[in-house]
C-alpha positions as CSV (number, residue, x, y, z in Angstrom):
1,X,281.1,123.3,277.9
2,X,285.1,123.7,278.5
3,X,286.9,120.8,276.6
4,X,290.4,121.6,277.6
5,X,291.9,118.9,279.7
6,X,295.6,118.0,281.1
7,X,298.0,115.5,279.9
8,X,296.4,112.0,280.5
9,X,299.2,110.3,282.6
10,X,301.4,107.5,282.3
11,X,299.0,104.8,282.5
12,X,297.1,103.0,279.7
13,X,294.6,100.0,279.4
14,X,296.0,96.7,278.3
15,X,294.3,93.7,276.9
16,X,294.9,92.4,280.9
17,X,292.4,94.7,282.0
18,X,288.9,94.2,282.3
19,X,287.0,95.3,278.9
20,X,283.6,93.6,278.9
21,X,282.4,90.2,278.0
22,X,281.3,91.6,274.4
23,X,285.4,92.7,273.9
24,X,286.4,89.0,274.9
25,X,284.1,87.1,272.6
26,X,284.6,89.2,269.4
27,X,288.7,88.8,270.3
28,X,288.1,84.8,270.8
29,X,286.0,84.4,267.5
30,X,287.8,87.1,265.2
31,X,291.5,86.9,265.7
32,X,292.2,83.5,265.0
33,X,290.3,84.2,261.5
34,X,292.2,87.1,260.6
35,X,295.6,85.8,261.4
36,X,294.4,82.6,259.1
37,X,292.5,84.3,256.3
38,X,294.9,87.5,255.8
39,X,298.4,88.2,255.5
40,X,299.8,91.1,257.8
41,X,302.5,93.8,256.5
42,X,302.7,96.4,259.6
43,X,305.0,98.6,260.3
44,X,306.0,101.5,262.7
45,X,304.4,99.8,265.6
46,X,306.8,100.5,267.9
47,X,304.8,104.2,267.8
48,X,302.2,102.5,269.5
49,X,304.4,100.6,272.1
50,X,306.4,103.8,272.8
51,X,303.2,105.6,274.3
52,X,302.5,104.6,277.9
53,X,299.3,106.6,278.4
54,X,296.0,106.9,276.7
55,X,296.2,108.0,272.8
56,X,294.3,108.7,269.8
57,X,294.6,106.5,267.0
58,X,293.1,108.7,263.5
59,X,293.1,106.3,260.5
60,X,292.2,106.5,257.0
61,X,288.5,104.8,256.1
62,X,288.5,102.7,253.2
63,X,286.1,99.6,253.6
64,X,283.3,98.4,255.8
65,X,286.3,95.7,256.6
66,X,288.9,98.1,257.9
67,X,287.7,98.2,261.7
68,X,288.8,94.5,261.9
69,X,292.2,95.2,260.3
70,X,292.8,98.3,262.7
71,X,291.5,96.1,265.6
72,X,294.1,93.0,264.6
73,X,297.1,95.6,264.8
74,X,296.1,97.4,268.1
75,X,295.3,94.4,269.8
76,X,298.2,92.5,269.1
77,X,300.3,95.6,270.3
78,X,298.4,95.4,273.3
79,X,296.4,98.4,273.2
80,X,292.7,97.4,272.8
81,X,290.9,99.7,270.7
82,X,287.7,102.0,271.7
83,X,286.1,103.2,268.4
84,X,283.4,105.9,268.3
85,X,280.4,104.0,266.4
86,X,277.1,105.8,265.0
87,X,274.3,105.6,268.0
88,X,272.1,103.6,265.6
89,X,274.3,100.8,265.5
90,X,274.1,100.1,269.3
91,X,270.5,99.4,268.9
92,X,270.9,96.6,266.5
93,X,269.9,93.0,268.0
94,X,272.8,91.3,269.2
95,X,275.6,93.7,267.6
96,X,274.4,96.4,270.3
97,X,274.6,94.2,272.9
98,X,278.3,93.1,272.0
99,X,279.5,96.6,271.3
100,X,277.5,97.7,274.6
101,X,279.7,95.5,276.8
102,X,282.9,96.3,274.8
103,X,282.2,100.0,275.9
104,X,282.5,101.3,272.5
105,X,281.7,105.0,272.0
106,X,278.4,106.6,271.0
107,X,278.4,109.0,268.1
108,X,275.3,111.3,268.3
109,X,275.1,113.0,264.6
110,X,273.6,116.6,264.2
111,X,271.5,116.2,267.7
112,X,271.9,117.9,270.9
113,X,273.9,115.1,272.3
114,X,276.5,115.6,269.5
115,X,279.3,116.6,272.3
116,X,278.7,113.8,274.7
117,X,280.6,111.6,272.2
118,X,283.5,114.1,272.2
119,X,283.1,114.2,276.0
120,X,282.9,110.4,276.1
121,X,285.9,109.9,274.3
122,X,288.1,112.3,276.1
123,X,287.3,110.5,279.3
124,X,288.5,107.0,278.0
125,X,291.7,108.7,276.7
126,X,291.9,109.8,280.6
127,X,291.5,106.4,281.6
128,X,294.5,105.3,279.2
129,X,292.1,103.7,276.5
130,X,293.2,103.7,272.7
131,X,290.5,105.7,271.1
132,X,290.2,105.3,267.4
133,X,288.7,107.8,265.2
134,X,287.9,108.0,261.6
135,X,288.8,111.8,260.8
136,X,286.9,111.7,257.5
137,X,283.8,110.7,259.2
138,X,282.9,107.8,256.5
139,X,284.7,105.2,254.0
140,X,286.3,107.7,251.7
141,X,284.5,108.8,248.4
142,X,287.7,109.9,246.6
143,X,287.8,107.9,243.6
144,X,291.1,106.6,243.9
145,X,290.7,105.7,247.9
146,X,292.8,108.8,249.0
147,X,292.1,110.0,252.5
148,X,289.5,112.9,251.7
149,X,289.5,116.2,253.7
150,X,289.3,115.6,257.9
151,X,286.7,116.6,260.4
152,X,288.0,118.2,263.6
153,X,286.9,115.3,266.0
154,X,290.4,113.7,266.2
155,X,292.0,116.6,266.7
156,X,289.8,117.8,269.3
157,X,289.9,114.9,271.5
158,X,293.7,114.8,271.3
159,X,294.1,118.6,272.3
160,X,291.2,118.5,275.1
161,X,292.9,115.5,276.6
162,X,296.4,116.4,276.1
163,X,297.1,113.2,274.8
164,X,299.2,111.7,271.4
165,X,297.4,112.3,268.2
166,X,298.8,109.0,266.0
167,X,298.4,108.7,262.5
168,X,297.5,105.1,261.4
169,X,297.5,104.4,257.5
170,X,296.0,101.0,256.0
171,X,295.7,99.4,252.6
172,X,294.3,96.2,251.8
173,X,290.7,95.8,253.2
174,X,289.4,97.5,249.9
175,X,290.4,94.2,248.3
176,X,288.1,92.3,250.3
177,X,285.0,94.8,250.7
178,X,285.5,97.9,247.9
179,X,284.3,101.0,249.2
180,X,280.3,100.8,249.4
181,X,280.0,97.5,248.0
182,X,278.3,94.7,249.5
183,X,280.9,92.0,249.1
184,X,283.1,90.1,250.7
185,X,286.2,88.7,249.0
186,X,288.1,87.1,252.1
187,X,289.8,84.5,249.4
188,X,292.5,84.2,247.9
189,X,294.3,85.6,251.2
190,X,294.9,89.4,251.0
191,X,297.3,91.2,252.6
192,X,296.6,94.2,255.2
193,X,299.1,96.6,254.9
194,X,299.7,99.0,258.1
195,X,302.0,101.9,258.5
196,X,301.9,103.4,262.0
197,X,303.6,107.1,262.3
198,X,304.8,109.1,265.2
199,X,302.5,111.7,267.4
200,X,301.6,114.4,265.3
201,X,303.7,117.6,266.7
202,X,300.5,119.7,268.5
203,X,302.8,121.3,271.2
204,X,302.4,124.7,269.6
205,X,298.7,124.2,269.9
206,X,298.1,122.9,273.3
207,X,297.6,126.5,274.8
208,X,295.6,127.7,272.3
209,X,291.9,128.0,272.3
210,X,290.2,125.3,270.8
211,X,288.6,127.4,268.3
212,X,288.2,126.7,264.5
213,X,291.4,127.9,263.2
214,X,293.4,125.8,265.7
215,X,291.3,122.7,265.3
216,X,291.8,123.0,261.2
217,X,295.4,123.6,261.9
218,X,295.8,120.4,263.7
219,X,293.3,118.4,261.2
220,X,295.5,119.7,258.4
221,X,298.4,118.1,260.1
222,X,296.7,114.9,260.7
223,X,295.6,114.6,257.3
224,X,298.7,115.7,255.6
225,X,300.6,112.8,257.8
226,X,297.9,110.1,256.9
227,X,298.1,110.8,253.2
228,X,302.1,110.8,253.1
229,X,301.9,107.3,255.3
230,X,299.3,106.1,252.5
231,X,301.7,107.3,249.6
232,X,304.2,105.1,251.2
233,X,302.4,102.2,251.4
234,X,301.1,102.8,247.9
235,X,304.2,103.9,246.4
236,X,302.1,106.2,244.6
237,X,302.0,110.1,244.4
238,X,298.6,111.4,246.0
239,X,296.2,113.9,244.6
240,X,297.1,117.6,244.7
241,X,294.2,118.5,246.8
242,X,292.4,116.0,248.7
243,X,288.5,115.4,248.0
244,X,286.0,117.4,249.5
245,X,282.8,115.1,250.6
246,X,279.5,116.9,251.0
247,X,276.9,114.8,252.9
248,X,273.8,116.5,251.5
249,X,274.9,115.7,248.2
250,X,274.9,111.9,248.9
């Protein structure tokens, strides 16, 4: 399957476009709660509003709570997000109906349908959507909650679609729900910190084949940018080497 695409064009989906009843219900219920129960420190959002076309947002994954934080900043900047979600979530009663209506993108892991999620994400970007990808593939296992090594999906989608790949670091959601903990500590109010970087420069890779070397080069640039943005938020130095997650060991 040839996944190479063309530049996605000067159009993007906004909050005024048809998004599905599930999207509208979720926004109606959750946006006021997030405004009330969390504080926001967002910077670099001009890198979202400056793009007048489809885009891929790549963000670090630190908590089961952080998709709400990501959605909040993107919605407020008129870039309604489409997430890649595990196929099993679509089969959960009520939740599955909502995210299906909201046109989120199914991810089929380790099956013959796995390429479909990439194809669907590329098609969404070509329509002007803002597609959110967690390049680590799961909540970080790094003991100090730094980004792990990245998978190549975000880079593959951006290069195939010919659209901006934008890094967005976040910090604060882990205070509500620590990684892999079944807890919900919303009070006292926590501050959700977001720092959006400029698009990753992939111009030298656009005409190369989408082989392993190209994808790993692009992914390394992305993870370096994400880690740098998070270091700026945290005012700390990241580890010299990124944590390598082996799914078979967990």
